[in-house]
C-alpha positions as CSV (number, residue, x, y, z in Angstrom):
1,M,8.2,-29.3,-9.9
2,L,8.5,-27.2,-6.7
3,V,11.7,-29.0,-5.7
4,L,13.1,-28.7,-9.2
5,R,12.4,-25.0,-9.4
6,S,13.8,-24.4,-5.9
7,L,17.0,-26.3,-6.6
8,V,17.4,-24.4,-9.9
9,G,17.0,-21.2,-7.9
10,V,19.7,-22.4,-5.4
11,A,22.1,-23.1,-8.3
12,F,21.3,-19.6,-9.7
13,Q,22.0,-18.0,-6.4
14,V,25.3,-19.8,-6.0
15,A,26.3,-18.6,-9.5
16,L,25.4,-15.0,-8.6
17,F,27.2,-15.2,-5.3
18,A,30.3,-16.6,-7.0
19,A,30.3,-13.9,-9.6
20,G,29.9,-11.2,-7.0
21,L,32.9,-12.6,-5.0
22,F,35.4,-13.8,-7.6
23,L,35.0,-11.2,-10.3
24,P,35.7,-8.2,-8.1
25,A,38.5,-10.2,-6.4
26,G,40.2,-10.7,-9.8
27,T,41.2,-14.3,-8.9
28,W,39.6,-17.7,-8.5
29,H,42.1,-18.6,-5.7
30,W,40.0,-17.7,-2.7
31,P,39.6,-20.9,-0.5
32,R,37.3,-19.2,2.0
33,A,34.9,-18.1,-0.7
34,T,34.9,-21.5,-2.3
35,Q,34.2,-23.2,1.0
36,F,31.3,-20.8,1.7
37,L,29.8,-21.5,-1.7
38,V,30.0,-25.2,-1.3
39,A,28.6,-25.1,2.2
40,Y,25.8,-22.8,1.1
41,A,24.8,-25.0,-1.8
42,I,24.7,-28.1,0.4
43,V,22.8,-26.6,3.3
44,V,20.2,-24.8,1.3
45,S,19.7,-27.7,-1.1
46,A,19.1,-30.0,1.8
47,A,16.8,-27.4,3.4
48,V,14.8,-27.2,0.1
49,L,14.3,-31.0,0.2
50,V,13.1,-30.9,3.8
51,L,10.8,-27.8,3.3
52,A,9.2,-29.3,0.2
53,R,8.2,-32.2,2.4
54,I,7.1,-30.6,5.7
55,A,6.3,-27.0,4.6
56,P,5.7,-26.8,0.9
57,A,3.5,-23.6,1.3
58,G,6.4,-21.7,2.8
59,L,8.7,-22.8,-0.1
60,E,6.0,-21.9,-2.7
61,A,5.6,-18.4,-1.2
62,R,9.2,-17.6,-2.3
63,F,7.9,-17.7,-5.9
64,E,5.3,-15.0,-5.4
65,T,5.8,-12.3,-8.1
66,P,5.0,-8.6,-8.0
67,D,1.5,-7.6,-9.1
68,R,-0.8,-4.6,-8.8
69,S,-1.4,-5.2,-5.1
70,Q,2.2,-4.6,-4.3
71,P,2.5,-0.9,-3.1
72,M,4.8,1.4,-5.1
73,A,6.5,2.2,-1.8
74,D,7.5,-1.4,-1.4
75,R,8.9,-1.5,-5.0
76,V,11.1,1.4,-4.1
77,A,12.1,0.1,-0.7
78,S,12.9,-3.4,-2.1
79,A,15.0,-1.9,-4.9
80,L,17.0,0.2,-2.4
81,L,17.5,-2.8,-0.2
82,L,18.7,-4.9,-3.1
83,V,21.1,-2.3,-4.3
84,S,22.5,-2.0,-0.7
85,M,23.0,-5.8,-0.5
86,V,24.7,-6.0,-3.9
87,A,27.0,-3.1,-3.0
88,W,27.8,-4.8,0.3
89,W,28.5,-8.1,-1.4
90,I,30.9,-6.6,-4.0
91,F,32.6,-4.6,-1.3
92,I,33.8,-7.8,0.5
93,P,36.3,-9.0,-2.2
94,I,37.4,-5.4,-2.9
95,D,38.3,-5.0,0.8
96,V,39.9,-8.4,1.1
97,F,42.1,-8.1,-2.0
98,R,42.6,-4.4,-2.4
99,L,41.5,-1.9,0.3
100,R,42.2,-3.9,3.5
101,L,40.5,-1.1,5.5
102,L,40.8,-3.0,8.8
103,P,43.1,-5.8,10.0
104,P,41.7,-9.2,8.9
105,P,40.1,-11.2,11.8
106,S,42.1,-14.0,13.4
107,L,41.3,-17.7,12.6
108,L,39.3,-17.9,15.9
109,V,37.2,-14.8,15.0
110,S,36.7,-16.1,11.5
111,G,35.5,-19.4,12.9
112,V,33.1,-17.6,15.2
113,G,31.9,-15.7,12.1
114,A,31.2,-18.9,10.3
115,A,29.1,-20.2,13.3
116,V,27.2,-16.9,13.4
117,S,26.7,-17.0,9.6
118,L,25.3,-20.6,9.9
119,A,23.0,-19.5,12.8
120,G,21.7,-16.6,10.7
121,L,21.1,-18.9,7.7
122,A,19.3,-21.4,10.0
123,I,17.0,-18.6,11.3
124,I,16.2,-17.6,7.7
125,L,15.3,-21.2,6.8
126,L,13.3,-21.6,10.0
127,T,11.2,-18.6,9.1
128,H,10.2,-20.2,5.9
129,Y,9.0,-23.2,7.9
130,Q,7.1,-21.2,10.4
131,N,5.5,-18.6,8.0
132,A,3.8,-20.0,4.9
133,F,3.2,-16.4,3.7
134,L,6.8,-15.2,3.7
135,A,6.8,-13.8,0.1
136,P,9.7,-11.7,-1.3
137,V,7.2,-8.9,-2.1
138,V,4.8,-7.2,0.2
139,K,1.3,-7.5,-1.1
140,D,-2.2,-8.7,-0.2
141,Q,-2.2,-12.5,0.0
142,S,-5.8,-12.9,1.0
143,E,-6.4,-15.1,-2.0
144,R,-3.9,-17.6,-0.4
145,G,-5.8,-17.4,2.9
146,Q,-3.2,-15.4,4.7
147,V,-3.4,-15.4,8.4
148,L,-1.3,-13.8,11.1
149,V,1.7,-15.7,12.2
150,D,2.7,-14.8,15.8
151,T,4.2,-18.0,17.2
152,G,7.8,-19.4,17.1
153,L,10.3,-16.8,16.2
154,Y,7.5,-14.4,15.4
155,G,6.5,-14.5,19.0
156,C,9.8,-12.8,19.9
157,I,10.5,-10.4,17.0
158,R,8.3,-9.2,14.1
159,H,10.9,-9.7,11.4
160,P,13.1,-12.7,12.2
161,M,14.1,-13.3,8.6
162,Y,15.8,-9.9,8.5
163,S,17.5,-10.6,11.8
164,G,18.8,-13.8,10.4
165,M,20.0,-12.1,7.2
166,L,22.0,-9.5,9.2
167,L,23.7,-12.3,11.3
168,W,24.4,-14.2,8.1
169,F,26.0,-11.3,6.4
170,A,28.1,-10.2,9.4
171,G,29.3,-13.7,10.1
172,L,30.1,-14.3,6.5
173,A,32.2,-11.2,6.2
174,L,34.3,-12.4,9.1
175,W,34.7,-15.8,7.5
176,L,35.8,-14.2,4.3
177,E,38.3,-12.2,6.3
178,S,36.8,-8.8,5.9
179,S,36.5,-7.0,9.3
180,A,35.3,-3.9,7.4
181,G,32.7,-6.0,5.7
182,A,31.3,-7.1,9.1
183,V,31.1,-3.4,10.2
184,A,29.6,-2.4,6.8
185,T,26.6,-4.7,7.6
186,L,25.3,-1.8,9.6
187,A,25.1,0.2,6.3
188,L,22.2,-2.1,5.4
189,L,20.0,-0.9,8.3
190,P,18.6,2.3,6.6
191,S,17.2,0.5,3.6
192,L,16.1,-2.4,5.8
193,W,14.3,0.0,8.1
194,A,12.5,1.5,5.1
195,R,11.4,-1.9,3.9
196,I,10.1,-2.8,7.4
197,R,8.2,0.4,7.6
198,V,6.5,-0.2,4.2
199,E,5.8,-3.9,5.1
200,E,4.2,-3.1,8.4
201,R,2.0,-0.3,7.1
202,T,0.8,-2.7,4.3
203,L,0.1,-5.5,6.8
204,Q,-1.8,-3.3,9.1
205,K,-4.2,-2.6,6.3
206,A,-4.4,-6.0,4.8
207,L,-4.0,-8.5,7.6
208,N,-6.5,-8.7,10.5
209,G,-4.8,-8.5,13.9
210,Y,-1.5,-7.2,12.8
211,T,-1.8,-3.9,14.6
212,E,-2.5,-5.7,17.9
213,Y,0.4,-8.1,17.1
214,M,2.7,-5.0,16.9
215,D,1.6,-4.1,20.4
216,R,2.2,-7.6,21.7
217,V,5.6,-8.0,20.1
218,P,7.2,-4.5,20.0
219,A,10.7,-5.7,18.9
220,R,11.3,-5.7,15.2
221,L,14.8,-7.3,14.9
222,V,16.4,-7.7,18.3
223,P,14.3,-8.9,21.3
224,Y,13.8,-6.3,24.0
225,V,16.0,-3.8,22.0
226,W,14.4,-2.8,18.7
C-alpha cells in the first residue's frame, strides 16, 4: 500500500506540474517541459521503489498530516512558501513564451542546468533516506520515536532538503530556457527563511539535543556560508 500510495502521489505531482507549465504556456508543444516531466516521473518512481525497500519510514513520513501539534506559525509559513513556489512555477512558462525578460540560456548552460536540477533532486531524495522523520509539516513526532538526525547531509547543513529544492528549481529553470526563472529562485528565500525559523524553534522545544546540534552545525542551507 505504501508503494501504491507513493506512486499515485508521483502521478498526481506530474499532473500538477504539467498543468502549471502547459496551461500558462498556452501550448502543448514544449519539448523541454515534456522531457522534464518524463524524466521526473521515471526518476522519482524508481526512487519510491528503492526507498520503500530500504527506508520505508522516510517514505511514510511524507504522508504525515497536520494536526493540533502543528504550530499556527508553521501553517502560515507553509502556506506562504507554497504560494511562492506556485507563483514561481507559473512564472516559468509565462517568461518563456511571453515576457522573455532575459535572453534564454545557451544549450550548454541549459545542459548544466539539467545536471544541477538532477543533483538537487538527488539531494532531496537522499534526505528522505537519511531522515525518517522528514514530514511535510512541522510538529511533535514523539509518538513515532523521533530522534535527532545529525549525520550524512545533516552533518554539513541543517536543512539539506531545502538546499536540494533550490538547486532543483534553479537548474530546472535553465533547462526550460528561462534565465529569469533561475534568478527568480532567489524570490523563494524570504518564505523559505520564515519556514526554517518556525521549524527550528519548534524542534528546539520538541526534540532533545536540537539546540546543541544548531551550535555544532551552524549552516542552514550552504556549508560555511549560511
